C-alpha positions, 0 to 999 in steps of 0.5 A, a space after each residue: 499500500 502507498 499513501 500520498 499527501 495532497 497539499 490542499 488536504 486529503 490523503 491518496 491511498 494507492 493499492 496496485 494501480 487504483 488510487 482513491 482520495 480520502 478527504 478531511 484527514 492527513 497521514 499524520 492524523 492517521 498515524 497518531 490514530 494507529 498508535 493510539 489504537 495499537 493498530 496497523 496503519 492500514 487498519 485505520 484508513 477509511 474505506 471508500 473515497 473518490 477515484 483519482 488519477 495519481 500520475 496526473 496529480 503528481 505531474 501537476 505538483 499538487 502532492 506534498 511531502 508524504 508526512 509533515 508535523 503541524 509544528 515544523 520545529 518538531 520534525 527532524 531531518 537526519 541521515 546516515 552516510 557510508 551505508 551502501 556498498 560502493 559509497 566509500 569509493 565515491 567519498 574516498 575519491 573526494 578526500 583521498 586517493 587509491 593509496 590512502 585510507 581516509 577516515 571515510 574508508 575506515 568508517 565504511 570498513 567498520 560498517 562492512 564488518 559490524 553494521 549487520 549484527 544479529 537480531 536484537 543486538 546493536 552493531 557498529 554506529 554509522 556516520 550521522 548528520 543533521 539536515 534541519 527542521 521540517 521547514 526544510 522538507 520539500 515536496 516533489 516539483 517544488 524547487 530545492 534552494 541552495 543558499 547564496 553562499 553555497 559552492 554547489 547544490 547536488 543531488 543524492 538519491 536515497 530512501 527515507 524512513 518516516 517515524 512518529 514517536 508515541 506517547 511512551 517514547 516508542 518510535 513508530 515507523 510509518 513508511 518509506 519514500 524516495 528522497 533527494 538528500 540535497 548537499 554541497 559536495 564542493 564544500 565537503 570536498 574542501 575538508 571532511 570536517 565541513 561535512 556538517 556545513 554541507 548537509 545543512 540544506 533542504 531535502 525533498 521526499 516522496 511523493 509516495 509513502 510505502 507502508 510496510 517492509 522495505 524491499 531488500 533490493 531496490 533499483 532506481 535511476 537518478 537523472 539531472 536534466 538541463 533544458 532538453 538535455 540529460 546531463 547525468 543518468 545512472 542507476 542506483 540501488 538500495 535496500 539491505 542487500 546493497 547496504 553495509 548496515 541493516 535498517 534496524 541498526 541505523 534505526 537503533 543508533 538514531 533513536 538510542 538518544 533520548 532527545 530523539 524519543 520525545 513523544 509526538 515528534 516526527 523524524 525523517 531519516 535518510 539511509 544513504 546512497 552510493 550514486 551522485 552526479 558530483 562523483 561523475 564530474 557534473 557541476 549543477 547549475 540553477 535551473 537544472 532538474 533532479 529526477 529520482 525514480 524507482 518502479 518500487 516507489 511509484 511516482 518519481 521525485 522531481 525538483 528544480 534547482 534554484 538559489 536563494 537570495 543573498 541575505 548578507 552577513 548574519 549579524 547578531 543583535 545584543 540585548 
C-alpha cells in the first residue's frame, strides 16, 4: 500500500494501480490514530473515497511531502552516510586517493564488518548528520533552494524512513519514500570536517509513502536534466542487500538518544546512497532538474534547482 498527501488536504491511498482520495484527514492524523489504537496503519484508513488519477496529480505538483508535523520545529531531518556498498569509493575519491585510507574508508570498513549484527543486538554506529527542521522538507516539483553562499547544490538519491514517536517514547515507523538528500559536495570536498556545513540544506521526499517492509533490493535511476538535455543518468540501488548496515541498526543508533524519543515528534531519516552526479564530474547549475525514480516507489521525485537570495552577513543583535 502507498499513501500520498495532497497539499490542499486529503490523503491518496494507492493499492496496485487504483488510487482513491480520502478527504478531511492527513497521514499524520492517521498515524497518530494507529498508535493510539495499537493498530496497523492500514487498519485505520477509511474505506471508500473518490477515484483519482495519481500520475496526473503528481505531474501537476499538487502532492506534498508524504508526512509533515503541524509544528515544523518538531520534525527532524537526519541521515546516515557510508551505508551502501560502493559509497566509500565515491567519498574516498573526494578526500583521498587509491593509496590512502581516509577516515571515510575506515568508517565504511567498520560498517562492512559490524553494521549487520544479529537480531536484537546493536552493531557498529554509522556516520550521522543533521539536515534541519521540517521547514526544510520539500515536496516533489517544488524547487530545492541552495543558499547564496553555497559552492554547489547536488543531488543524492536515497530512501527515507518516516517515524512518529508515541506517547511512551516508542518510535513508530510509518513508511518509506524516495528522497533527494540535497548537499554541497564542493564544500565537503574542501575538508571532511565541513561535512556538517554541507548537509545543512533542504531535502525533498516522496511523493509516495510505502507502508510496510522495505524491499531488500531496490533499483532506481537518478537523472539531472538541463533544458532538453540529460546531463547525468545512472542507476542506483538500495535496500539491505546493497547496504553495509541493516535498517534496524541505523534506527537503533538514531533513536538510542533520548532527545530523539520525545513523544509526538516526527523524524525523517535518510539511509544513504552510493550514486551522485558530483562523483561523475557534473557541476549543477540553477535551473537544472533532479529526477529520482524507482518502479518500487511509484511516482518519481522531481525538483528544480534554484538559489536563494543573498541575505548578507548574519549579524547578531545584543540585548
